[in-house]
C-alpha positions as CSV (number, residue, x, y, z in Angstrom):
1,X,82.9,-15.4,89.8
2,X,84.8,-12.6,88.1
3,X,87.4,-10.3,89.6
4,X,85.1,-7.3,89.3
5,X,82.4,-9.0,91.3
6,X,84.9,-9.8,94.1
7,X,86.0,-6.2,94.1
8,X,82.3,-5.1,94.5
9,X,81.9,-7.4,97.5
10,X,85.0,-6.1,99.2
11,X,83.9,-2.5,98.6
12,X,80.5,-3.4,100.1
13,X,82.2,-4.9,103.1
14,X,84.1,-1.6,103.7
15,X,80.8,0.3,103.7
16,X,79.2,-2.0,106.3
17,X,82.3,-1.7,108.5
18,X,81.9,2.0,108.2
19,X,78.3,2.1,109.4
20,X,79.3,-0.3,112.2
21,X,81.9,2.2,113.3
22,X,79.3,5.0,113.2
23,X,76.8,3.1,115.3
24,X,79.4,2.1,118.0
25,X,80.5,5.7,118.1
26,X,77.0,6.9,118.5
27,X,76.1,4.4,121.2
28,X,79.1,5.0,123.4
29,X,78.6,8.8,122.9
30,X,75.1,8.6,124.1
31,X,76.0,6.9,127.4
32,X,79.1,9.0,128.0
33,X,77.3,12.3,127.4
34,X,74.2,11.3,129.5
35,X,76.5,10.6,132.4
36,X,78.1,14.0,131.9
37,X,74.7,15.7,131.7
38,X,73.7,14.1,135.0
39,X,76.8,15.8,136.5
40,X,75.8,19.2,135.2
41,X,77.1,19.4,131.6
42,X,75.5,22.3,129.8
43,X,74.2,21.2,126.3
44,X,75.0,24.6,124.7
45,X,78.6,24.9,125.8
46,X,79.1,21.2,125.1
47,X,78.1,21.8,121.5
48,X,80.6,24.6,121.2
49,X,83.5,22.8,122.8
50,X,83.0,19.5,121.0
51,X,83.2,21.2,117.6
52,X,86.3,23.1,118.6
53,X,87.9,19.7,119.6
54,X,86.9,18.3,116.2
55,X,88.5,21.3,114.3
56,X,91.7,21.0,116.3
57,X,92.0,17.2,115.6
58,X,90.9,17.1,112.0
59,X,92.0,20.5,110.7
60,X,95.7,19.6,110.2
61,X,94.7,16.3,108.4
62,X,92.4,18.3,106.1
63,X,95.0,20.9,105.4
64,X,97.8,18.4,104.5
65,X,96.0,15.5,102.8
66,X,93.6,17.6,100.7
67,X,95.8,20.5,99.9
68,X,95.9,19.5,96.2
69,X,92.4,18.2,95.7
70,X,90.4,20.8,97.6
71,X,87.9,22.4,95.3
72,X,87.5,26.1,94.9
73,X,85.2,27.6,97.5
74,X,82.1,29.3,95.9
75,X,79.4,31.4,97.5
76,X,76.9,28.6,97.0
77,X,79.1,26.0,98.7
78,X,79.9,28.4,101.6
79,X,76.2,29.1,102.2
80,X,75.5,25.3,102.2
81,X,78.3,24.8,104.8
82,X,76.9,27.6,107.0
83,X,73.5,25.9,106.8
84,X,75.0,22.5,107.6
85,X,76.7,24.0,110.6
86,X,73.4,25.4,111.8
87,X,71.5,22.2,111.3
88,X,73.6,19.6,113.0
89,X,76.4,21.0,115.1
90,X,74.1,23.7,116.6
91,X,70.4,23.1,116.4
92,X,70.4,19.3,116.5
93,X,73.0,19.0,119.2
94,X,71.5,21.6,121.5
95,X,68.0,20.2,121.1
96,X,69.0,16.6,121.2
97,X,71.1,16.7,124.3
98,X,68.8,19.1,126.2
99,X,66.0,16.5,125.4
100,X,68.3,13.7,126.7
101,X,68.7,15.7,129.9
102,X,65.0,15.4,130.5
103,X,64.7,11.7,129.4
104,X,67.3,8.9,129.2
105,X,70.1,7.9,126.9
106,X,68.1,4.8,125.8
107,X,65.1,6.9,124.9
108,X,67.2,9.4,123.0
109,X,69.0,6.8,120.9
110,X,65.8,4.9,120.3
111,X,64.2,8.0,118.9
112,X,67.1,8.3,116.5
113,X,65.5,5.4,114.6
114,X,63.0,7.8,113.1
115,X,65.9,9.5,111.2
116,X,66.0,6.9,108.4
117,X,62.3,7.5,107.8
118,X,62.7,11.2,107.8
119,X,65.8,10.9,105.6
120,X,63.9,8.7,103.1
121,X,61.0,11.1,103.1
122,X,63.2,14.2,102.5
123,X,65.3,12.3,99.9
124,X,62.1,11.4,98.1
125,X,61.0,15.1,98.1
126,X,64.4,16.3,96.8
127,X,64.6,13.4,94.2
128,X,67.6,11.8,95.8
129,X,65.5,8.7,96.3
130,X,63.6,6.9,93.5
131,X,60.0,5.9,94.4
132,X,57.5,4.1,92.1
133,X,54.3,3.7,94.0
134,X,53.2,0.8,91.8
135,X,56.1,-1.4,92.9
136,X,55.9,-3.4,96.1
137,X,59.4,-2.3,97.4
138,X,58.4,1.4,97.1
139,X,55.2,0.7,98.9
140,X,57.2,-1.0,101.7
141,X,59.3,2.1,102.1
142,X,56.3,4.4,102.3
143,X,54.5,2.1,104.8
144,X,57.7,1.7,106.8
145,X,58.0,5.4,107.1
146,X,54.5,5.7,108.5
147,X,55.0,2.8,110.9
148,X,58.2,4.3,112.2
149,X,56.5,7.7,112.9
150,X,53.7,5.8,114.7
151,X,56.3,4.0,116.9
152,X,57.9,7.3,117.8
153,X,54.5,8.6,118.9
154,X,54.0,5.5,121.1
155,X,57.4,6.0,122.7
156,X,56.6,9.7,123.4
157,X,53.1,9.4,124.7
158,X,53.0,6.0,126.5
159,X,55.4,5.1,129.3
160,X,53.7,2.0,130.7
161,X,54.8,0.1,133.7
162,X,58.6,0.0,134.6
163,X,60.3,-3.3,134.1
164,X,62.2,-4.3,137.2
165,X,65.8,-5.3,136.5
166,X,68.0,-6.5,139.4
167,X,71.0,-4.3,138.6
168,X,69.0,-1.1,138.1
169,X,67.4,-1.0,141.6
170,X,63.9,-0.4,140.1
171,X,61.0,-1.7,142.1
172,X,57.3,-1.7,141.7
173,X,56.7,0.8,144.5
174,X,54.1,3.3,143.3
175,X,55.2,7.0,143.1
176,X,52.9,9.9,144.1
177,X,50.7,11.1,141.3
178,X,52.1,14.6,141.4
179,X,55.7,13.2,140.9
180,X,54.5,10.9,138.1
181,X,52.7,13.9,136.3
182,X,55.8,16.1,136.6
183,X,58.0,13.3,135.3
184,X,55.6,12.7,132.4
185,X,55.6,16.4,131.5
186,X,59.4,16.4,131.5
187,X,59.4,13.3,129.4
188,X,57.1,14.8,126.7
189,X,59.2,18.0,126.7
190,X,62.4,16.1,126.2
191,X,60.8,13.9,123.5
192,X,59.6,17.0,121.5
193,X,63.2,18.4,121.7
194,X,64.7,15.1,120.6
195,X,62.3,14.7,117.7
196,X,63.0,18.3,116.5
197,X,66.7,17.5,116.8
198,X,66.2,14.4,114.7
199,X,64.4,16.4,112.0
200,X,67.4,18.8,111.8
201,X,69.8,15.8,111.8
202,X,67.9,14.2,108.8
203,X,68.0,17.5,107.0
204,X,71.8,17.6,107.6
205,X,72.2,14.2,105.9
206,X,70.3,15.4,102.9
207,X,72.2,18.7,102.5
208,X,75.5,16.9,103.2
209,X,74.8,14.6,100.3
210,X,74.0,17.5,98.0
211,X,77.1,19.5,99.1
212,X,79.5,16.6,98.6
213,X,78.7,16.6,94.9
214,X,80.0,20.2,94.6
215,X,82.7,20.0,97.3
216,X,83.9,16.3,97.5
217,X,86.8,17.0,99.9
218,X,85.4,15.2,103.0
219,X,88.0,16.2,105.6
220,X,87.9,19.8,104.6
221,X,84.1,19.8,104.6
222,X,84.1,18.2,108.1
223,X,86.5,20.8,109.4
224,X,84.6,23.7,107.9
225,X,81.2,22.4,109.3
226,X,82.7,22.0,112.8
227,X,84.4,25.4,112.6
228,X,81.3,27.2,111.5
229,X,79.3,25.2,114.1
230,X,81.6,26.3,116.9
231,X,81.2,30.0,115.8
232,X,77.4,29.8,115.4
233,X,77.0,27.8,118.6
234,X,79.0,30.4,120.6
235,X,76.6,33.1,119.4
236,X,73.5,31.0,120.2
237,X,74.8,30.0,123.6
238,X,75.4,33.7,124.5
239,X,71.9,34.5,123.5
240,X,70.3,31.5,125.4
241,X,72.4,31.5,128.5
242,X,73.2,35.2,128.6
243,X,75.2,36.1,131.8
244,X,75.9,32.5,133.0
245,X,79.7,32.7,132.8
246,X,80.2,29.6,135.0
247,X,78.9,27.3,132.2
248,X,82.1,28.0,130.2
249,X,84.5,26.6,132.8
250,X,86.4,23.5,132.0
251,X,87.8,21.0,134.5
252,X,89.5,17.6,134.3
253,X,86.4,15.5,134.9
254,X,83.8,13.4,133.1
255,X,82.4,16.5,131.3
256,X,85.7,17.2,129.7
257,X,86.1,13.6,128.6
258,X,82.5,13.6,127.1
259,X,83.4,16.8,125.2
260,X,86.6,15.4,123.8
261,X,85.1,12.0,122.9
262,X,82.1,13.6,121.3
263,X,84.1,16.1,119.4
264,X,86.6,13.6,118.0
265,X,84.3,10.6,117.4
266,X,80.8,12.0,117.1
267,X,81.5,15.2,115.3
268,X,84.7,14.8,113.3
269,X,85.1,11.1,112.6
270,X,81.4,10.5,112.0
271,X,81.0,13.4,109.6
272,X,84.0,12.2,107.6
273,X,83.0,8.5,107.5
274,X,79.3,9.2,106.8
275,X,80.4,11.5,103.9
276,X,82.6,8.7,102.4
277,X,79.7,6.2,102.7
278,X,77.1,8.7,101.4
279,X,79.0,9.3,98.2
280,X,78.6,5.6,97.3
281,X,75.3,4.6,98.9
282,X,73.4,7.8,99.5
283,X,72.0,9.4,102.7
284,X,69.5,6.7,103.6
285,X,72.1,3.9,103.9
286,X,74.0,5.8,106.5
287,X,71.0,6.0,108.9
288,X,69.6,2.5,108.3
289,X,71.5,0.7,111.0
290,X,70.5,2.8,114.0
291,X,68.7,-0.1,115.8
292,X,72.2,-1.7,116.3
293,X,73.3,1.4,118.3
294,X,70.0,1.3,120.2
295,X,70.6,-2.3,121.5
296,X,74.1,-1.3,122.7
297,X,72.8,1.8,124.5
298,X,70.0,-0.2,126.2
299,X,72.6,-2.7,127.6
300,X,75.2,-0.1,128.6
301,X,72.9,2.5,130.1
302,X,71.0,-0.1,132.2
303,X,74.3,-1.2,133.8
304,X,76.3,2.1,134.0
305,X,73.5,4.6,134.5
306,X,70.8,2.5,136.1
307,X,68.2,3.5,133.5
308,X,64.9,1.7,133.8
309,X,63.0,0.2,130.9
310,X,59.3,0.8,130.4
311,X,56.7,-1.4,128.6
312,X,55.5,1.5,126.4
313,X,59.0,2.5,125.3
314,X,59.9,-1.1,124.4
315,X,56.7,-1.4,122.4
316,X,57.3,1.9,120.6
317,X,60.9,1.0,119.9
318,X,59.9,-2.4,118.5
319,X,57.3,-0.7,116.2
320,X,60.0,1.8,115.0
321,X,62.4,-1.1,114.2
322,X,59.6,-2.9,112.3
323,X,59.0,0.2,110.2
324,X,62.7,0.7,109.7
325,X,63.3,-2.7,108.3
326,X,60.3,-2.4,106.0
327,X,62.2,0.6,104.6
328,X,65.5,-1.4,104.5
329,X,63.7,-4.3,102.7
330,X,62.5,-1.8,100.1
331,X,66.0,-0.4,99.7
332,X,67.5,-3.9,99.3
333,X,65.1,-4.5,96.4
334,X,66.3,-1.3,94.8
335,X,69.9,-2.5,95.3
336,X,69.0,-5.9,94.0
337,X,67.6,-4.5,90.8
338,X,70.7,-2.4,90.3
339,X,73.0,-5.3,90.9
340,X,71.1,-7.5,88.5
341,X,71.3,-4.9,85.8
342,X,75.1,-4.6,86.4
343,X,75.4,-8.4,86.2
344,X,73.4,-8.6,82.9
345,X,75.6,-5.8,81.4
346,X,78.7,-7.7,82.5
347,X,77.5,-11.0,80.9
348,X,76.7,-9.2,77.7
349,X,80.1,-7.6,77.6
350,X,81.8,-11.0,78.2
351,X,79.7,-12.7,75.5
352,X,80.6,-10.0,73.1
353,X,84.3,-10.4,73.8
354,X,84.1,-14.2,73.4
355,X,82.3,-13.8,70.0
356,X,84.7,-11.2,68.5
357,X,87.6,-13.6,67.7
358,X,85.3,-15.9,65.7
359,X,84.2,-13.1,63.4
360,X,87.6,-12.5,61.8
361,X,88.4,-16.2,60.8
362,X,84.9,-16.5,59.3
363,X,85.5,-13.4,57.2
364,X,88.9,-14.8,56.1
365,X,87.4,-18.2,55.0
366,X,84.7,-16.4,53.1
367,X,87.3,-14.2,51.2
368,X,89.4,-17.4,50.4
369,X,86.3,-19.1,48.9
370,X,85.5,-16.0,46.8
371,X,89.1,-16.0,45.4
372,X,89.0,-19.7,44.5
373,X,85.7,-19.2,42.7
374,X,87.0,-16.4,40.6
375,X,90.1,-18.4,39.6
């Protein structure tokens, strides 16, 4: 095994560690923020404050480490940054966490598994993803996308019977029909908001991949997105909440901890790490490991928040995961074809190098024979 191949394996390992960090950050963020929402955290002001926290933490690093490599700001890049700030730090966060308020952390993080399918579909449209319908791995990605969307619909529309877990205090006592209907209406309302947030989040990944090609300074891009997100979020919060001044108050409690954690890890660090990975593997790879985060949230939220599990949601989440891994299988075949081409090119180069020394002696022998014949 050559040194170049070992280097490729090490680089691949770094990428997988990066997505592992992202999923752990997302999972803990979901549980922490849901606990804060239960205590009255406002999703709009939360979005503003978390982006301010990200700017304060990552701004100095961006200014110092990228002061010599920061590209020149153009109007096109600036407009892309403004749109990026609107998509994820504002629209996605407000919709996603408002939807989480009406549902559960488990449901919200499970619905995030549709993001890879949405990302793949958008990447296909914008030609960031190659698809050949005649090939089996491309067919798997298309079918996986449809299956994932179907699983999301099952999770949204079907609750099913609750699964009693000893530590959640859930029993099989039947609730009044009016209470069940109201709960179902809130659940559907929250699911629609979370789905819309996921669409904006997937759009953010696609636009981020495009923007990084023109503005490859990840820390600076992260800081600018969060800064613009804080400004735009402030305007939107004033429009939505209007005269509610008490929502801007900050105290030393779980809501402040959720804001700081989410700003530093979920906004700042995740934007930066996802940007690094995206430059190498593309936007789909970043979103392909969401089921890992879902498993962590299911375990944590059932213990810490007492969230119950429903049969319909488990079935829907399972269908989503099946669809997701159909897409991942298709992507792995793409990577396999690319790696095989690289290996073939490496073998050809090696054979060429091995053959080059033999050519010169053969030419010398031929010239010596020609000289002897002339004499």
